[in-house]
N, C-alpha and C positions, 0 to 999 in steps of 0.2 A: 185751701181751694184752691184750684188751677184759674187763670184768667181766663185761657182759652182752652174747653174740655180736648183731651186727644180720642177723635173722632173720625170716619171714611170722613165726613163732609170738611171736618175742620183739615184733613191732613191733604185733601184735591185743592183746596182755597191755597194753601200754603205754595203747594207743587206750582200751580197754577201763577202762582205772582212769581216763583220761582222761574219760570218757562217763558217768562215777560224778558221781550229781548232778548234771546237766544233766538240765531235763525235757524228757522222750521228744520231748513236743508242739513243745518250741521247737528240736528238735533236726532233726524232719523236717520243719518250716515251713522250714527254711535252709537244706536240703538238695536240697528242690523248687525255691526261688529260684536255688539254685545250680546247677542242673540244666539249668532253663531257661535262665539263662545260659550251661551249658557248649554248650548244643545251636544258640545261638544264631549267625546268622552277621555280624552287627557287629563289629568289635575296638573294644576297648577301650582309651583311654588312662589310664583308671584304676583303682587296684584292686579287684579284685573284693570281696576281702574283708575286710569292712570293721570289723567288731569280734572278740569271743572267741568270740562266739556263732556268727559266721560260720565262723571256721576251726575250732573243736570238730567243728563238725558236715562241713565241708570233710575234715580231718583222718581223722575215723572212715569216713566214705563213700568217701572215694574215696582214701585214702594207702594200701592193701593193691593196691587195685589198678592206679595206678602203681607202687608198687612191684614187683610179679608180671611189668608190663610192660617196663621199663627193668631188670629183671634179664634177661628172656627175652632183648635184646640185647647184655647183658653177657654171657653166657653164649656169644652166637656171635662175638663177641671174644675170648674167650679163649681157644676153639676155635681162633679164625683165628690168633691171636701165644699157645698158652701159655705161654711163657717170658717174657710183658713183663707186667710188673709196677709201673704210678702209682705217684708218689711223693706228686701233689700232684692234687686236681680240685675243679673248680670248676662248681658246680652252675646256671645260667641260669635264673631264676626258679624259686624252687626252693620257696619258699613252704612250708611245716613240712616240710620234709626225705625225702622218702621216696626221690628218686635218692641221696641221702647214704644211707641206709638200705641201698639196692640194692648200693652201691659198695663200703659194710665188707663186708656178708654176702659178694660174689663174692671178696675179696682179704681173707680174714678171720684168716688168719696175723698179714700186716703192713698193715692199713687203709691208705689215702694219707690225708692230713690235705685236709678237705674245707671249701671256701669258699662257703656259701650267697648268692646274690646276691638279693634280691627287692622289691617294692616296698610289700608291706605288711608295715608294721611288727608285726602283730599277731600276723601268719603267720608270722615268724618268733622271734617273743617263746616261741611255743609250741615249735617247732618244738627250739628250744635246750632246751625244756626237755622235750621228748620224747627227745632224743636225750642226754641227759645220762648221762653215766657208758656209752654205748655206742659213739662215735664222738668223736672230735678232729673240731670242725669250728670255725672262725668264720660268725657270725651277719649279715648285712650289707645294709643297705639301699640300694640303688638304685633305679634308674628303669630299665624293659629298652626300651631305645629304640636310636636312629642315634647316642647320644651315650654309648653304653657304651665303657668300657675295661677291660677283663677283662685280670685277672695271666695271665703268662705259667703254664701248667697241662700237667700231663703229659693229663689226659683233661679234656673238657670236656663236659657231658650242659646238652641241651635238654628237656624232657619235659614234653608239652600245651604248651607256650606258643608256639608259631607263629601257632596259631589264633588266640589273644590281641590279636597286632599288626597294624598296617597292613601290607601290600608293602612299604613303603621301608624299615619300619622291621624285617622281614625277611629282607630281605637284607642291609642292615647288621648284624643279628647274625650272621648265618651269615658274612659276612663279615671279624666281628671274632671269630670262635670256630675260625676257618682260621688266623690270624696268632698269635692266643696260644697255639693248643693242638698236641700232637702225636698225640691221638685225641680224634674228635667223635663223639658218641653224640646222636644226636635220634630225639625219640619222637614220635607223634603219633595222634589217633584211630584206629582202624582203618578209616576212612570213604571215599567219595569225594575227599573235598574233599581229607583227612587226609594221604591219599595225594598227591595232586597236590603239597601245601606240602611232603612227603620229596622227590618226585622233582624239585621246584626246586631244593632245599636240596642234594640229592645233585649235580644238574648242577652248583652254584656248586664245591660243594668238590673236585671232579674238575679243574675250571676252575682252584682254587688250585693244585692240585699235589697233591692226596691220592688214595690208593688205598680203592677200597670192599673193604672187610673182609666186609659183612654186611650184609642175607642175602643179597646178588645174589654170585653165581661168579664175578663181570670186573665191569670198570667203564666196562662200552661203553654203548650205551642203553638203556635197559629196550624189553625187545622188546615190552611191554603194547602195545596199541594205543592210544590216548587214547578216551576216554569207551567203552570197550569193556568194561573190565576195571577193576579196582585191586589193587595186592598188597597183604598185610594177613595178622595171623596171631593167633593167639588163644594167652590165657594163661587157666588156670583159676582162680579168687580165691575164698577160701570167704567167705564171706557175714554179715557180723556180724548180732546181732537189729534192728540199724539199716535197714539192706538189706533185712529183710525185713517193717520197717513201713512202710517208704516206697515200694514196690514189691509189697507183698502178695504176695511170694511163697513157696511152704514150701520148695523146695531150698536145702541147705546150701554152695550155692557157684551163681556165674555165671561166664561166658566172656567176659574183656575182650580184644576185637578193638582190636587195635594196629598200626599204620606205622610202619619204622624205616629207618634209615641207621645205621651204622657207616662211617667213611671214619679215614685212618691216613696217618702221613707213616712207616712204620719196614718192614722189609717180614712181610707175611703171606703166609698159605696159606689163601684162600678153598675153601670146599669146592667137588667135582665139583659136583654140582646140587644146588637143595633145594626139599625138598616144598612146594607153596605151598597144598595144598589138604587138608583133613582125608583121609587115605587112605579108599578104598571097597572093606570087605574081603566078598566073594564066596566064593560052594562053590567052595574049591578056588583061589582067587588072588586075588592087589591091586592094584588099581588105585592108581596114581600120577600125581598132576599134578606134573611139574618144572621149575622153569628152571636151563637152564645155559646155559655158555658160548654152545652153538647157537640157545639162545632156548627157546620154552619147544615143550614133548612131554609125553609122557604113556608111560609103561613098565608091563608087564603083570609080573606078578609069580608065576607059578603054583608048585605041590608038587614040578615038575619041575626048579626051579631050587634043589633041599635045601633046605641053612640058611641060604638067602638070601630064603624064604619066609617062616620064623619071624624073622627080623628084617623082614621088610616087613610080616608083620600084626603086631610091637612098636612099627613105626616109628610116629611123630606129626606134624602138621601140623606144618611149621618145620624138621622135621629133613634133615641131610644125608644125598644120597643118592647112589651105596652108600654105606653107612655104613662107618666107618675101618676094618680091623683091628684 
């Protein structure tokens, strides 16, 4: 049993301690530069995180959001395969280890052994410090590209990494993840281009013999017509004081939009359909946008549906529909 469970609260506490003593202006400036890079369109073949100040700013600003997005994908995997438990986990391009925290929290009773691979040594060093006493991990410097050779693992996570790579390196990375893993979880920003990268990876994984466990209720072609919409979800993230300084907002939270795919080599039970937009609650009815085995559709749940109406009112974006009994 870990001395300190890997949770959103324990991560925030560790990050608050990390920022203690770092000049606020320096952290904010580093975050602004990193945001500009994050929103850019040019893949990079060099580490984005250059020194400890960059890494501290990145960790404080992005780790909580990455944690929540990855945890959302892992929760969907656990729903589809409740009896499956990974014993080994490799996090590709894991930086300061947010996905490692999410994995350790998802299987809290017996967390898998994690290997974090990244090309930025300062990120690995700081990630090791943050995770000390929380989960067991090896932190290894590797260039994330076509030459990457992954260890055989039950679970491979790739979160917010594909955007940083050339198209050839993306294809090579997904191919290697498919070779090495029993389950692959890929998370990207919830933007149209992030969705396109997820769809490309999804196709690769299916072609490699994987079954889609989530978010899709099937392993067939995505029913969204290219260029008309994109599939993405939302995770609620508590804002730190650094978030509020950089963004100038007053709300204590923000919503992280993300796209993801979970694909596996073992039996799973996908959801019957998934809610793909925030439910719209009207007087006496709830409007649901759904994706199911037959494609995109809508469902209107009214008071006449009895208990199902209350479940619809409580349903959230990304939930299975109808709910399990």
